[in-house]
N, C-alpha and C positions, 0 to 999 in steps of 0.2 A: 282762254278764259276760265275763270274759276266757276265751277258749278255751285249752285246755291246751297247744295248739301254739304259743301266744304265748311260753310259757316253756320250750319245748323239753323239757328233762329233768325239769321239775316236773310233777306231776300235780295237777289241780284237784279240790278237795273239794266242789265245788258249793255254795259258800257262798252264801246267799240275796242276791239283788241288792239294792243300795240301803241296806245297813246297815253298810258299812265304807268310807264315802267319806272326804272330807277330814277329817283328824283334828285335834283341838285337844288336845294332850297324847297320852299313850300308853294305848290300851286294852289290857287285860292278857289273856293266854292261858295257861292252865296245866292240869295234870292233877290232878284231885281224886278220890281214892278209885278210881283206875283208869279214870276217864272224862275226856275232853277237853272243856273249856269255854272260851268266849270272852265277853268283855264287849264289847258293841257299842253303837252309837248308838241302837239299837232294842231294847235288852234283852240278857238273858244267854241264850246259845245253847249247846246240847250236840250233840256229834258222834256219829253212828253209823257206825262203821267198816264194818259189814257192808253197809249200804246206801249208804255214802259220801255222806251227807247230814246236814244240820243241822236241829234243831228248837228252838223257843223253849222255854226252861226257866223263866224268871221275868222280871218287870218289863217287860212288853210296852210298846214305844214310849218307853222311858225310856233316856236316855243314861248308860250305866253305864261307868265307868272301871275299877273293880276291885271284887272281892267276896270274902268268905270264908263258908264254910259250917260249921255245927255242927248236925247233924241236919236238921230242917225250918227252923231259924232261919238267917238270912242277914244279914250286915252288908256294906254296899256303899257305894262312893263314886259318887255321881251328880252330874251337872252339867246346867245349863240347855241346851235344845236350841238356843237362839239368844239371844245377847246382843250387841247392837251396841256397839262401842266397847271391849269387854273380851274377853279370852281366856276361853273358857267355863270352863276349869279353875280360874280364879281366883275362881269363884263356886261351887265344889264344896261338897257336903253329904255328911255321914255319915248313913246311915239303917240302920235294923234292921227286918226284917220276918219273918213266918212264912209259908211257902209256902202254907199252908192258909187264910190270911186274906187279905183284899183291900186292907188299908191298911198303911202303914208308919209308923214312928216316927222322928223326927228326933233323932239322938243327938249332935249336933255341940255341943261346948263353946264357949262365946263366946270364950274366950282362945285357941282354935285359929285365930281370925281376926286380922286386923290392918288398920290404915287406911293407905291410900295415895292421895294427892290427893283427900282427903275422901271416898274410897269405901271401904266396909268390904269386904275381900276374904277369901275362905276357901280358900286354895290348899292342897288336901289332896293330897300327892304320892304317898304309898305306904301300902299296908295290908299288914300281915304277920300270920301266924298261927303259933302255937307248934307245932313238929312233933309233939309228943305230948300237948299239952294244948289241944284245939281251942277251949276257952272263952277262952283267952288270946290277946289281940290286941295289936298295936303299930301306931301310926299316925304317919306323918311329915307334918306340916303346915308351912307356911312359918315359923311362930314356934318350932316345936320338935317333940319327940318325946313321945308319951303311951303308956302301957300300960294295958290293961284286963284284969282277971282274971275278969270275969263277962260276957264277950261283948258289951261295949259299954255296959253299964248304967252303970258308973262308970269314970272315966278318971284315971290318976295321972300328973302331969307329971314328965318325967325329964330333959329337956335343952332348952336354949334357944339362940337365936342360930343357927338352922339356915339354911345357904345353900341355895337351892332352884332353881338354874338347870337342873340335869340332871334329866330326867324318865325316864331309863332306869336309875335307880339300883336297888341292892339294899337291902332292909331285912328284917331277920330275926334269928333265932337260929341258932347253930351247931347242926347236926342232932344232935350227940351230946353237946355241952357246954352244958347249960342256961343257965349263967350268962354265957356269951359271946354278946354281941349285936353286930351289925355294921350300919353304914349307909354306903353308898358314894355319893360325889357329886363335887363339885369345889369348890374354895375360891373366894373372891371374887376371886382372881387367876387364875381359870380353870385351875387345876392340879389334878391328882388329889388327892383327899382321902378318907380313911376314918375314921369315927367307930367306936371300939371300946370295949366295956364288958366287964369281967371279973366284975362283981358284979350281974348282972341288970338293968342299966340305971340303977343308982343314981349311978354315976360313969362318965364317958366320956373316953377319951383321943383326941387328934387326931393321926392319922398322915398324913404326906405322902410316899407311896411313891416319887414321881418328882419331887423338888424342882426338877430342871433341865428338866423337860418341860412341855408345855402341854396334856397329855391329861386328860380326865376319867376317873373310874373308874365303870364300869357294873356288869355282872353278876358274881357270884361263883359258883364251882363248888367243892364240897367233895369231896375225894377219899374214896370210900367205904371205902378200905383204910388210910387214914392220917389220923387226926383233926387233925393239925397241918398237913396239906398242903392249901392252898387256891390256886385260880387266879382271877384277875380279868381281865376284858376291858375295854379302854379304847380311846382314839382312836389307832389305828395301832399298837397294842401289846397284848402280853399279859404279865401279871406273875404270879409265884408266891410264895407264903410257905411256909416250912417250920417256923414256930413259931406257928401258929394266928393269923396275921394281924398279928403285932407288927412284923415287918420284911418287906419285899418286894424281889424281884429280878426284872429284866426277862428274860424267856425268848424273846421275839419282838418286834421293832420293824421296821417297814417302813423301808427305807433311802431310798426316794423314791417318788413316785407313778408307778410304772411297772407294766408288765404281769406282772412275776414276783413281786413282793413285796407288792403293795398289799393291805391289809386294810381300810383306811378306818375307819369307825366300827364297832368290834366290840361288838355289843350283847349277845349271848348266848354263854356258854361252858358246855359240858355234858359231864359224864362219861357214858359209855355203861354202863348198869346191867348189860348182858349180858357186857361185857368191859371191866373198869375201867381197863385200860391205855390204852384209846382215849378221846380227848376231841375234841369238835367245837367249832368257833367260827364263828358267822355274822356277817359284817360287810357294810357298804355304804359306798360312797365318795361323799362329797358333791360331789366335783369331777367324776367321770365318771358318776355315777349308776348304777353297776353293783353287783351282788351278788357276794360272795365267801364261799366256805365253806372253812374250813381244818380239817385233821385232824392230831392227834398220836397216835402209836402207843406213846408212852413216857411217858404221864401228864403231857403238857404240856411236856416238855423241848425237844422239837424239833417244828416245824410245817411242813406242806406244804399248798398249796392244792389242793383236789380239784374245785372247780367255781367258775366265774365266768360272769357275764353279759356280753353285748354291751352297748354303751352304751344307756341309756334317756334319754329326753328330759325326764322328770320323776320325781316320787316315787311313781308308781302302784305300782311294785313294790319299794318300799323295805321291808326286813324289820324291822318295828318290834319284834316279838316272835317268838321261836323256841323250840320245845320238842322234846325227844326223846320219841316216843310209839310204842310197839310196833315199834321198830326203824327208824322213819322220822323225819326232821327236818320238823316242821310250821312254816311260816312264815306269819305274819300280816301282810298287806299292805293297802293301800287297795283293791286289786282282789279281796280275799278271802283265804282260807287255801289255801295249796298245800303239797304234800309234795315232799321230795327223799329218795330211797332210796339211802343210801351203798353198799349191796351191789351196786348197778348200776355202780359207779364203777370205772374202770380208767384211771388217769392223769386228766388234767385234761379235764373235759367242758365244753361251752359251752352256756349258755342263750341262746336266740335270741329276738328280739323280732319283732313284726309290722310294724315300721317299716324293716326291711332286706329284702335279697333273700336270705332264709334258704334258700329252696328251691333256689337256685342256688349257694349258698356251701358250700365244703368246708373242713374243718379237719383237721390231722393229729392224732395221739394226744397231742400236747403243747399242743394249743389254738391252733395257728398257722394263719392262713388260707393255703390252698394254691390258687394261681392255675391251675395246670395239673395236676390229679390224674392219675396214671397208672393205666390199666386193671389190675385185679387187686389194687390196694393197698387197705388198710383206711383209711377216713377217717370223720369225723363229719359228719353232715348233719342239720340240724333236731334236733340234740341226741341223735341215734342213730347207732351205728356201722353202716357199710355197706361193702360191697365195690364199688368203682368198676368200672363195666362199660365 
């Protein structure tokens, strides 16, 4: 397990060791009915904030990628624990089970799979649940999109020729406009692409929000105060729409890979439910392997970085999934689940690693390394503010 000091300003949630190792695809984390859950390689776990600990909730020792809950019934995407020669997510299955029973039911339709090099693959990329009708599900598999209105008993085919490179995509319904459905990904030209339906998924339009860019489109955030205002996070950029996703404008784009503007792969963008003028975006850079947290105080119009890491040597602390939960940002990484408290922030703070001389390194309040700190001045050391003696 990673010690909390490894990440400085992050706090460890004591995620059980050995269940969040090398990922093949993206395991999901989300808040359901006021509780925080994660899908792991060893089952579905639930978090206790009071004890800062996790416990098994369902599917012990099963590699779960995603799941949705309707009372005691659960639909999940599972994958084999080990498949040599193939990515495990390419052999995913949709299952349904009742938490009070010991067996599950395979609800995968045959046409949700496809053949590649004489191998039948079942690449199930995303599972979504209607915000007010829990029995209604939507699934994105490599061949297309299906919708079920009876919690997976039957599926209706809605869209084909789905390009499935991006595994950080959004699939789902607009939270207040039932007939508007969106799926974010990237085109076969590796450019941002959004599929949008205005009639419940019967017809879809293809939108290319950044035709001159090379970024994919990842997460969506819906403004709680304006049904038409949506943000999306992508590679090195953040876009917004003021017409419910029909057209998009860039509100942030990194100018270059440098210390002041870099956002890298921006995976999650989130409105703060306690103050809807505030939006957070969590990103990570594939070149420097460091984490970036950006904040907007004007509904995503302008952005400033509020936290960043030092350089990491690998993807151990790459934030695959992030959610806002009870005032903290929870980040799901290979080393577990960690939290960042935005209220502790004053300017840019620095996340330190156990691979540097963090105990002897000082930073000023702008995040710059200070070689000769002066006594009596305020600096940051090991992610905390101190007065140099």
